C-alpha positions as CSV (number, residue, x, y, z in Angstrom):
1,M,18.6,29.6,3.2
2,V,17.5,26.9,5.6
3,A,14.2,28.8,6.3
4,C,13.4,28.9,2.6
5,M,14.0,25.2,2.2
6,I,11.7,24.5,5.2
7,K,9.0,26.7,3.8
8,K,9.3,25.1,0.4
9,F,9.1,21.6,1.9
10,T,6.1,22.6,4.0
11,T,4.3,24.2,1.0
12,T,4.9,21.1,-1.1
13,S,3.6,18.8,1.7
14,V,0.4,20.9,2.1
15,L,-0.2,20.9,-1.7
16,K,0.4,17.1,-1.9
17,R,-2.1,16.5,1.0
18,Y,-4.7,18.8,-0.7
19,S,-4.3,17.0,-4.0
20,D,-4.5,13.6,-2.3
21,A,-7.7,14.6,-0.6
22,V,-9.4,16.0,-3.7
23,I,-8.3,13.1,-6.0
24,S,-9.3,10.4,-3.5
25,L,-12.7,12.1,-2.9
26,C,-13.3,12.2,-6.7
27,A,-12.2,8.6,-7.0
28,L,-14.5,7.4,-4.2
29,I,-17.5,9.2,-5.9
30,T,-16.7,8.0,-9.4
31,L,-15.9,4.5,-8.4
32,S,-18.8,4.1,-5.9
33,P,-20.9,1.9,-8.3
34,L,-17.9,-0.5,-8.7
35,V,-17.2,-0.4,-4.9
36,V,-20.9,-1.4,-4.3
37,L,-20.7,-4.1,-6.9
38,I,-17.5,-5.6,-5.4
39,S,-19.0,-5.4,-1.9
40,F,-22.0,-7.4,-3.0
41,M,-19.8,-10.0,-4.7
42,V,-17.6,-10.4,-1.6
43,F,-20.7,-10.8,0.6
44,I,-22.1,-13.5,-1.7
45,V,-18.8,-15.4,-2.0
46,M,-17.3,-14.9,1.4
47,G,-19.9,-13.5,3.6
48,R,-19.1,-10.9,6.3
49,P,-17.0,-8.9,6.9
50,I,-16.7,-7.4,3.5
51,F,-13.7,-5.4,4.4
52,F,-10.3,-6.6,5.6
53,R,-9.0,-4.3,8.4
54,Q,-5.4,-4.5,9.6
55,E,-3.2,-2.2,11.7
56,R,-0.3,-0.8,9.6
57,A,2.5,1.7,10.3
58,G,2.0,5.2,8.8
59,L,3.7,8.5,8.9
60,F,6.4,8.5,11.6
61,S,5.4,4.9,12.3
62,K,2.1,6.0,13.8
63,P,-0.4,3.0,13.6
64,F,-3.6,3.3,11.5
65,M,-6.3,0.9,10.3
66,L,-5.8,-0.1,6.6
67,L,-8.9,-1.0,4.6
68,K,-9.1,-3.6,1.8
69,F,-11.7,-5.8,0.3
70,R,-11.5,-9.3,1.7
71,T,-9.9,-11.8,-0.6
72,M,-9.6,-14.8,1.7
73,L,-12.0,-17.1,3.6
74,N,-12.0,-16.7,7.4
75,T,-11.0,-19.8,9.4
76,S,-10.9,-20.6,13.1
77,D,-7.5,-21.0,14.8
78,E,-8.2,-24.8,15.0
79,D,-8.9,-25.0,11.3
80,A,-6.3,-22.6,10.1
81,L,-5.4,-23.1,6.4
82,A,-2.5,-21.8,4.4
83,D,-3.1,-18.5,2.5
84,D,-3.1,-20.2,-0.9
85,L,-6.0,-22.5,0.3
86,R,-8.0,-19.6,1.9
87,L,-7.6,-17.4,-1.2
88,T,-10.8,-17.5,-3.2
89,K,-11.2,-17.2,-7.0
90,L,-12.9,-13.9,-6.5
91,G,-10.0,-12.9,-4.3
92,I,-7.5,-13.8,-7.0
93,W,-9.4,-11.7,-9.5
94,L,-9.5,-8.7,-7.2
95,R,-5.8,-9.0,-6.5
96,N,-4.9,-9.5,-10.1
97,W,-6.5,-6.1,-11.0
98,S,-5.6,-4.4,-7.6
99,L,-9.3,-3.9,-7.0
100,D,-8.9,-5.1,-3.4
101,E,-7.0,-1.9,-2.8
102,L,-9.9,0.5,-3.7
103,P,-11.1,1.1,-0.1
104,Q,-7.7,2.6,0.6
105,F,-8.9,5.8,-1.2
106,W,-10.8,6.3,2.1
107,N,-7.4,6.0,4.0
108,V,-6.0,8.6,1.6
109,L,-9.0,10.9,2.2
110,K,-8.6,10.6,6.0
111,G,-4.9,11.5,5.8
112,D,-3.6,8.1,6.8
113,M,-2.1,7.6,3.4
114,S,-1.1,9.4,0.3
115,L,-1.6,8.4,-3.4
116,V,2.2,7.9,-3.8
117,G,4.6,6.7,-1.1
118,P,6.1,3.5,0.4
119,R,3.4,0.9,0.9
120,P,2.1,0.6,4.5
121,L,3.5,-2.4,6.2
122,L,2.7,-4.2,9.5
123,T,3.4,-2.3,12.7
124,E,5.3,-5.3,14.0
125,Y,8.0,-4.7,11.3
126,V,9.0,-1.3,12.7
127,P,11.4,-2.6,15.4
128,R,13.0,-4.9,12.7
129,Y,14.1,-2.0,10.4
130,S,17.6,-0.7,10.3
131,S,18.0,3.0,10.9
132,F,18.3,3.4,7.1
133,Q,15.1,1.4,6.4
134,L,13.2,3.3,9.1
135,R,13.5,6.5,6.9
136,R,10.6,5.1,4.8
137,H,8.3,6.4,7.5
138,Q,9.3,10.0,7.0
139,V,6.5,10.3,4.5
140,R,2.9,9.0,4.4
141,P,2.5,5.5,3.0
142,G,1.0,5.3,-0.5
143,L,-1.4,3.5,-2.6
144,T,1.5,3.0,-5.0
145,G,5.2,3.8,-4.8
146,W,8.6,3.4,-6.4
147,A,9.0,-0.2,-5.2
148,Q,5.6,-1.0,-6.7
149,I,6.6,0.0,-10.2
150,N,10.0,-1.7,-9.9
151,G,9.1,-5.2,-9.0
152,R,6.3,-5.0,-6.5
153,N,6.1,-8.2,-4.5
154,S,8.5,-10.1,-6.8
155,I,11.6,-8.4,-5.4
156,P,13.4,-9.1,-2.1
157,W,12.5,-7.2,1.0
158,E,15.9,-5.5,1.2
159,T,15.5,-4.2,-2.3
160,K,11.9,-3.1,-1.7
161,L,12.8,-1.1,1.4
162,R,15.8,0.4,-0.3
163,Y,13.5,1.7,-3.1
164,D,11.2,3.1,-0.4
165,V,14.0,5.1,1.1
166,W,15.2,6.2,-2.3
167,Y,11.7,7.7,-2.9
168,V,11.8,9.6,0.4
169,K,15.1,11.1,-0.6
170,N,14.0,12.0,-4.1
171,K,10.3,12.8,-3.8
172,S,8.9,15.4,-6.1
173,V,5.7,16.3,-8.0
174,C,7.3,15.0,-11.3
175,L,8.3,11.7,-9.6
176,D,4.8,11.2,-8.2
177,L,3.3,11.8,-11.6
178,H,5.7,9.3,-13.2
179,I,4.9,6.7,-10.6
180,L,1.1,7.2,-11.0
181,L,1.4,6.8,-14.8
182,K,3.7,3.8,-14.6
183,T,1.3,2.2,-12.0
184,I,-1.4,2.0,-14.7
185,S,0.8,-0.2,-16.9
186,V,1.9,-2.3,-13.9
187,V,-1.8,-3.0,-13.0
188,I,-2.8,-3.7,-16.6
189,W,0.0,-6.1,-17.2
190,R,-0.4,-7.5,-13.7
191,R,3.3,-7.5,-12.9
192,G,4.8,-8.6,-9.6
193,I,1.5,-9.3,-7.9
194,N,2.7,-12.2,-5.8
195,E,6.0,-13.4,-4.4
196,A,7.2,-16.4,-6.4
197,G,5.6,-19.6,-5.0
198,N,3.4,-17.8,-2.5
199,A,-0.2,-16.5,-2.4
200,S,1.0,-13.7,0.0
201,C,4.2,-11.9,0.6
202,S,6.5,-13.6,3.1
203,P,7.0,-11.7,6.4
204,F,9.9,-9.3,6.9
205,N,12.2,-10.7,9.6
206,G,14.8,-8.0,9.5
207,T,18.1,-7.8,7.6
208,L,21.6,-8.8,8.6
209,K,23.2,-6.1,6.5
210,R,22.7,-2.7,8.2
211,E,22.6,0.0,5.5
212,K,23.5,3.6,6.2
C-alpha cells in the first residue's frame, strides 16, 4: 500500500516536472519577441542591468537565483530611496500585468521552479517559519499558486503561508489547472498586486502564533 502511494507520488512529480519543462520552453519561444521588446524598454528607461536577480528559497529550502525584469531604479547606499520612489512608470506597468515575471519561465525550465506552487520567498525568511509554515518548501515554488489567486499581496503573511501549506497538502493535476485558469482572471483584473499603502510587500518577520 505504502509502496503504491510512493510510486504514484513519484510518477505524478515526474509528469509535473516534464509538463513544466515543455510548457515553459514553449512559452519562452512564443513570448521571445515580447521579452526582447521589454528588455529594450527596460534598458532605455532604467539602463543596465535589465534583469533583477535575487536569491530565493526553493525546493527543500535550497537557494536559487530568481529572475525578473527590473522595475526599480538602482541607487547607491548613500542615496537610498524608498521603493515607491524608485519604482518607475514602466515598472508599475510591468507589475500591473505581471510582465516582470516572464523571465521566471527560465527558472521553471531549469527546474528551480514549477508553473504552480508557493511563490519563492527570500532565503532569510526560512529560519523565521514555524514548522507548519516550513512545509511550503516540500514542493518547488511556482509562478503562481493558491495564495496568488486568493488575495496575492493584499492578504496577511500568516494567511498567505497557510494557503501555501494547504496547496502542498492538496496538490493535484486538477488543482493546478484550476489555479492556472484562475490566474488569468487575476492578472487581467490586476487583483492584489500590492500590499495596501506599499509599493512592495512588507518583509516577513515571523509569526507569534505557532501553527501545527
